[in-house]
C-alpha positions as CSV (number, residue, x, y, z in Angstrom):
1,M,41.3,109.9,106.4
2,K,44.4,108.7,104.7
3,Y,47.0,111.2,103.7
4,D,49.4,110.9,100.8
5,Y,52.3,112.1,102.8
6,I,52.9,112.5,106.5
7,I,55.8,114.5,107.6
8,T,56.9,114.0,111.3
9,G,59.0,116.9,112.4
10,S,58.7,120.5,111.1
11,G,62.4,121.5,111.2
12,C,64.7,122.1,108.3
13,A,64.2,118.7,106.6
14,G,60.4,118.5,107.2
15,L,59.6,122.0,106.0
16,R,62.1,121.8,103.1
17,L,60.3,118.7,101.9
18,L,56.8,120.3,102.3
19,Y,57.9,123.4,100.5
20,S,59.2,121.4,97.5
21,I,56.0,119.3,97.4
22,L,53.9,122.5,97.3
23,K,56.1,124.1,94.7
24,D,55.8,121.1,92.4
25,P,52.9,121.2,89.9
26,V,52.6,117.4,89.9
27,L,52.6,117.0,93.7
28,Q,51.1,120.1,95.1
29,T,47.6,118.7,95.3
30,K,48.7,115.7,97.5
31,K,47.1,115.5,100.9
32,V,49.9,116.3,103.4
33,L,49.9,116.1,107.2
34,V,52.7,117.7,109.2
35,L,53.2,116.6,112.8
36,D,55.3,118.3,115.4
37,K,55.1,118.9,119.1
38,A,55.1,122.7,118.7
39,E,54.9,125.3,116.0
40,K,58.1,127.0,114.8
41,K,57.8,130.6,116.0
42,T,61.3,131.5,117.2
43,N,64.7,132.1,115.6
44,D,66.2,129.0,117.2
45,R,69.1,128.6,114.8
46,I,71.1,130.1,111.9
47,W,72.2,128.0,109.0
48,C,75.4,128.8,107.0
49,Y,76.2,126.9,103.8
50,W,77.8,127.3,100.4
51,E,76.3,126.7,97.0
52,K,76.8,127.6,93.3
53,G,74.5,130.3,91.8
54,K,71.1,131.2,93.1
55,G,69.3,128.8,95.4
56,L,65.7,128.1,96.3
57,F,65.9,130.3,99.4
58,E,67.7,133.3,97.9
59,P,64.9,135.7,98.9
60,I,65.6,135.1,102.6
61,V,69.5,135.1,102.5
62,P,70.4,138.3,104.4
63,H,74.0,138.2,103.3
64,E,76.5,136.1,101.3
65,W,80.3,136.2,101.1
66,K,82.5,135.7,98.1
67,E,85.7,136.0,100.1
68,L,86.6,133.9,103.2
69,Q,89.6,133.5,105.4
70,F,91.2,130.6,107.4
71,L,93.4,131.5,110.3
72,T,95.9,129.8,112.7
73,S,98.7,131.2,114.7
74,D,101.1,130.7,111.8
75,L,98.9,130.8,108.7
76,T,96.5,133.4,107.3
77,K,94.8,132.2,104.1
78,R,92.3,134.6,102.5
79,F,90.6,133.4,99.4
80,K,88.0,134.5,96.9
81,L,85.3,132.0,95.9
82,E,85.1,131.5,92.1
83,H,82.2,129.1,91.9
84,Y,80.6,129.1,95.3
85,S,79.0,131.7,97.5
86,Y,78.9,131.3,101.3
87,K,75.4,132.1,102.6
88,M,73.4,132.6,105.7
89,I,69.8,131.9,106.5
90,K,68.0,132.7,109.8
91,G,65.8,129.9,111.1
92,I,62.8,132.1,111.7
93,D,62.9,133.5,108.1
94,F,62.9,129.9,106.8
95,Y,60.0,128.8,109.0
96,T,58.0,131.9,108.2
97,L,58.5,131.5,104.4
98,V,57.4,127.9,104.3
99,L,54.5,128.2,106.8
100,N,53.1,131.3,105.1
101,F,53.4,129.7,101.7
102,S,51.6,126.5,102.9
103,K,48.5,128.6,104.1
104,A,47.3,128.8,100.5
105,F,46.9,125.0,100.3
106,E,43.8,123.5,101.8
107,N,45.2,120.0,101.3
108,V,47.9,120.7,104.0
109,R,47.2,120.2,107.7
110,F,49.4,120.9,110.7
111,K,48.9,119.2,114.0
112,Y,51.0,120.0,117.0
113,E,51.2,116.6,118.8
114,N,54.0,114.6,120.1
115,V,54.9,111.7,117.8
116,K,55.2,108.4,119.7
117,Q,55.4,105.7,117.1
118,I,55.5,104.9,113.4
119,Q,54.3,101.5,112.1
120,I,53.6,99.8,108.8
121,E,50.5,97.7,108.5
122,N,49.3,96.1,105.3
123,D,51.6,98.4,103.3
124,I,50.1,101.5,104.9
125,A,52.1,103.8,107.2
126,F,50.6,104.8,110.5
127,V,51.8,107.5,112.9
128,E,50.7,107.4,116.5
129,T,50.8,110.5,118.6
130,E,49.6,111.3,122.1
131,V,46.3,112.4,120.6
132,G,45.5,110.2,117.6
133,R,46.6,107.8,114.9
134,Y,47.1,108.8,111.3
135,A,47.5,106.8,108.1
136,G,49.5,107.7,105.0
137,E,51.0,106.3,101.9
138,Y,54.4,107.5,103.0
139,V,55.8,108.9,106.2
140,F,58.9,111.1,106.1
141,N,60.4,111.0,109.5
142,S,62.8,113.6,110.9
143,T,62.3,112.7,114.6
144,N,64.8,110.6,116.6
145,L,62.5,107.6,116.9
146,F,64.8,105.3,114.9
147,N,68.2,106.8,115.7
148,P,71.0,104.3,116.3
149,E,72.9,104.1,119.6
150,I,75.4,106.9,119.9
151,N,78.2,106.8,122.4
152,T,81.7,108.2,123.0
153,Q,83.3,105.3,121.1
154,N,81.5,106.2,117.8
155,S,81.0,109.9,118.0
156,L,82.2,113.4,118.9
157,L,80.0,116.3,119.9
158,Q,80.1,119.5,117.9
159,H,79.0,122.2,120.4
160,F,78.9,125.9,119.9
161,E,77.6,129.2,121.1
162,G,77.0,131.9,118.6
163,W,76.3,135.5,119.3
164,V,74.9,138.1,116.8
165,I,76.5,141.3,118.1
166,R,75.8,144.9,117.1
167,T,78.5,147.5,117.7
168,K,78.2,151.2,118.3
169,K,80.5,152.1,115.4
170,P,81.4,150.4,112.1
171,S,83.7,147.4,113.0
172,F,83.4,144.8,110.3
173,N,84.3,144.3,106.7
174,T,81.1,142.8,105.2
175,E,83.0,141.4,102.2
176,I,85.0,138.9,104.2
177,G,83.8,136.0,106.3
178,T,86.0,134.1,108.7
179,L,85.4,130.4,108.0
180,M,87.7,129.1,110.8
181,D,90.0,130.9,113.2
182,F,92.1,128.4,115.2
183,R,94.0,131.0,117.1
184,L,92.6,129.7,120.3
185,R,93.6,127.2,123.0
186,Q,93.0,123.6,121.9
187,E,92.9,121.8,125.2
188,H,89.3,120.6,124.8
189,G,89.6,119.4,121.2
190,A,89.3,121.2,117.8
191,T,88.4,124.8,118.8
192,F,87.7,127.6,116.4
193,M,85.7,130.8,115.8
194,Y,83.4,131.8,112.9
195,V,83.0,135.5,112.2
196,L,80.3,136.4,109.6
197,P,79.6,140.1,109.3
198,T,76.3,141.0,107.7
199,T,76.6,144.8,108.1
200,A,79.4,147.1,109.2
201,R,78.0,147.1,112.7
202,E,76.6,143.5,112.9
203,A,78.1,140.0,112.8
204,L,77.6,136.5,113.9
205,V,80.5,135.4,116.1
206,E,80.4,131.7,116.9
207,Y,82.7,129.7,119.3
208,T,82.8,126.0,118.1
209,L,84.4,122.9,119.6
210,F,84.6,119.2,118.6
211,S,85.0,117.1,121.8
212,E,83.5,114.2,123.8
213,K,81.5,116.4,126.1
214,V,80.0,119.9,126.4
215,L,81.5,122.4,128.7
216,D,80.2,124.6,131.4
217,K,78.0,127.4,130.0
218,K,80.3,130.0,131.5
219,H,83.2,128.8,129.3
220,Y,81.5,129.7,126.0
221,K,80.6,133.1,127.4
222,V,84.2,133.9,128.5
223,A,85.7,132.6,125.3
224,L,83.4,134.8,123.2
225,E,84.0,137.8,125.3
226,N,87.8,137.4,125.1
227,Y,87.8,136.8,121.4
228,I,85.6,139.8,120.7
229,K,87.9,142.0,122.8
230,D,91.4,140.5,122.0
231,H,91.0,139.5,118.3
232,L,88.2,141.7,117.0
233,K,89.3,144.6,119.1
234,I,85.7,145.5,120.0
235,E,84.9,146.9,123.4
236,A,81.3,148.2,123.1
237,Y,78.6,146.0,121.6
238,E,75.2,144.5,122.4
239,I,74.2,140.9,121.9
240,I,71.0,140.8,119.8
241,H,70.8,137.0,119.4
242,K,72.2,133.9,121.1
243,E,72.3,130.3,119.9
244,L,73.7,127.4,121.9
245,R,73.5,124.0,120.2
246,V,75.0,120.5,120.2
247,I,75.3,118.4,117.0
248,R,76.4,114.7,117.1
249,M,79.1,113.8,114.7
250,S,78.8,110.0,114.6
251,L,80.0,106.9,112.9
252,A,76.7,105.2,113.8
253,N,74.7,104.0,110.9
254,F,71.6,106.1,110.3
255,S,69.1,104.2,108.2
256,R,67.5,105.9,105.2
257,S,64.3,103.8,105.8
258,S,62.9,102.5,109.1
259,N,61.1,99.5,107.6
260,S,61.5,96.9,104.9
261,E,58.5,98.1,102.9
262,K,60.1,101.6,102.4
263,R,56.9,103.3,103.5
264,S,58.7,105.2,106.3
265,I,61.6,107.3,105.0
266,N,64.1,109.0,107.4
267,I,65.1,112.5,106.4
268,G,67.5,115.1,107.8
269,T,69.7,114.0,110.6
270,A,67.5,110.9,111.1
271,G,68.3,109.8,107.6
272,G,72.1,110.3,108.0
273,F,72.3,113.7,106.3
274,T,74.3,115.3,108.9
275,K,77.9,115.1,107.6
276,A,79.7,113.0,110.3
277,S,83.0,114.8,110.2
278,S,81.8,118.4,110.1
279,G,78.1,118.5,111.3
280,Y,77.0,120.2,108.1
281,T,73.4,119.4,107.4
282,F,71.6,122.1,105.6
283,Q,73.0,121.7,102.1
284,F,72.7,117.9,102.2
285,I,69.1,118.2,103.1
286,Q,68.6,120.3,100.0
287,K,70.2,117.7,97.7
288,N,68.4,114.8,99.3
289,T,65.0,116.6,99.0
290,K,65.5,117.2,95.3
291,K,66.1,113.5,94.8
292,I,63.0,112.5,96.8
293,I,60.8,115.0,94.9
294,N,62.1,113.6,91.6
295,N,61.2,110.1,92.6
296,L,57.7,111.0,93.8
297,R,57.0,112.9,90.5
298,K,57.9,109.7,88.6
299,G,55.8,107.5,90.9
300,N,58.8,105.7,92.2
301,P,59.7,104.8,95.9
302,P,60.9,108.1,97.3
303,N,64.1,107.1,99.0
304,P,67.1,108.1,96.8
305,T,69.4,105.4,95.4
306,I,72.8,105.4,97.1
307,T,75.4,105.6,94.3
308,F,79.0,104.5,94.3
309,R,80.1,108.1,94.7
310,D,77.8,108.5,97.7
311,K,79.5,105.5,99.3
312,M,82.9,106.9,98.6
313,F,82.1,110.2,100.2
314,Q,80.6,108.4,103.2
315,W,83.9,106.4,103.5
316,Y,86.0,109.6,103.3
317,D,83.8,111.2,105.9
318,R,83.9,108.3,108.3
319,T,87.7,108.0,107.9
320,L,88.2,111.6,108.8
321,L,85.9,111.3,111.8
322,E,87.7,108.1,112.9
323,V,91.0,110.0,112.9
324,L,89.5,112.7,115.1
325,I,87.9,110.3,117.5
326,S,91.1,108.3,117.8
327,G,93.0,111.4,118.7
328,K,95.8,110.5,116.2
329,M,95.5,114.0,114.7
330,T,93.7,117.1,115.8
331,G,91.1,119.0,113.8
332,K,93.5,122.0,113.8
333,E,96.3,119.9,112.3
334,I,94.1,118.4,109.6
335,C,92.5,121.7,108.5
336,S,95.9,123.5,108.6
337,I,97.5,120.9,106.3
338,M,94.6,121.0,103.9
339,F,94.4,124.8,103.6
340,K,98.2,125.0,103.2
341,K,98.3,122.5,100.3
342,I,94.9,122.5,98.6
343,S,92.8,125.2,96.9
344,P,90.2,126.2,99.5
345,E,87.4,126.0,96.9
346,K,88.4,122.4,96.2
347,I,88.2,121.8,100.0
348,L,84.6,123.2,100.0
349,A,83.7,121.0,97.1
350,F,85.1,118.0,98.9
351,L,83.2,118.9,102.1
352,G,80.0,119.3,100.0
353,N,80.4,115.9,98.3
354,E,80.9,117.7,95.0
355,S,84.6,117.2,94.3
356,S,86.0,115.2,91.4
357,F,87.7,111.9,92.0
358,K,91.0,113.5,90.9
359,D,90.7,116.2,93.5
360,D,89.7,113.6,96.1
361,I,93.1,111.9,95.5
362,K,95.0,115.2,95.8
363,I,93.3,115.9,99.1
364,M,94.0,112.4,100.5
365,N,97.7,112.7,99.3
366,S,98.1,116.0,101.1
367,L,97.4,114.3,104.5
368,P,99.7,112.0,106.6
369,K,99.4,108.4,105.3
370,A,99.7,106.4,108.5
371,P,96.7,107.7,110.6
372,F,94.4,108.0,107.6
373,L,95.3,104.6,106.1
374,A,94.6,102.9,109.4
375,A,91.3,104.8,109.9
376,G,90.2,104.1,106.3
377,L,90.9,100.4,106.6
378,K,88.9,100.3,109.8
379,Q,85.9,101.9,108.2
380,L,86.0,99.3,105.4
381,K,85.3,96.5,107.8
């Protein structure tokens, strides 16, 4: 049997693509095979992102914030969002939504097998697993099969532990989310906390670092305990969810396609849609998926065209990461300068690749010239 589309990996990128295919009246009858080593049954992550208006996954957003704050030892910047909303989605809610929706489609099959290889033969895509071999018109790959070499010279690690805590008495203002709190020791690299309250008694508290290596697990625990006690002034609470993850922020070139025939398309992190300087992935997957669906509907090759603005944002991103990797400026220094001088909403637009060229110039002019000019020229080579 030949499938129209094979999706390898049923994480955010794979299931987002499947959901969009099945939602589209032109594509929803296509034969689709989804391959992964295991079914998604646990709340293994929480995604936070910002967008304008109501999005596709609004029914599973448990909370959103229209007011955020940025903190350092000498700066408190609280700001209301005019155009954006900052939103949260739990992984298990996302998986459940897509998997339940797909049950109504007999043309969709799930197989839980480990993907070993993807090959193109006679303009047909083949996926080999430990169990069998499957053919398709296109393969959408979100596995790490074709990832480039990543090392300490071309990348940093974003590593974090997040706790969802529940307090015995009301302790949070649900209207305000803490985007970054840098009032922490910075000896390991850029180090900050997120605090996102969803109810008066419940919040996600996340300890995040950008550095070359992860730390001992005890370090994250102690840092979270101290922050909850010393900064949030909370003594009694229970931990109802934990998440410990590592995201690679890399200058390595992730290819959008793993073959010259364009029959195998890399999506998600595998396709370079993890923003190198910040680790943001969720909202870039949404944008890329829309472009893929639009191309498929028109009968065009699915891989989106990379525009001049795409290339500009990639250059900005790589320049910023180069500055961080080189150690010429710290993440705290860069973020503090930007939030002091630039409208926070313009910063979010910039980080989301939605800013105007005029605002790009303002942001670049707000930062020290020497380190960024050197890093920018290096990334043009």
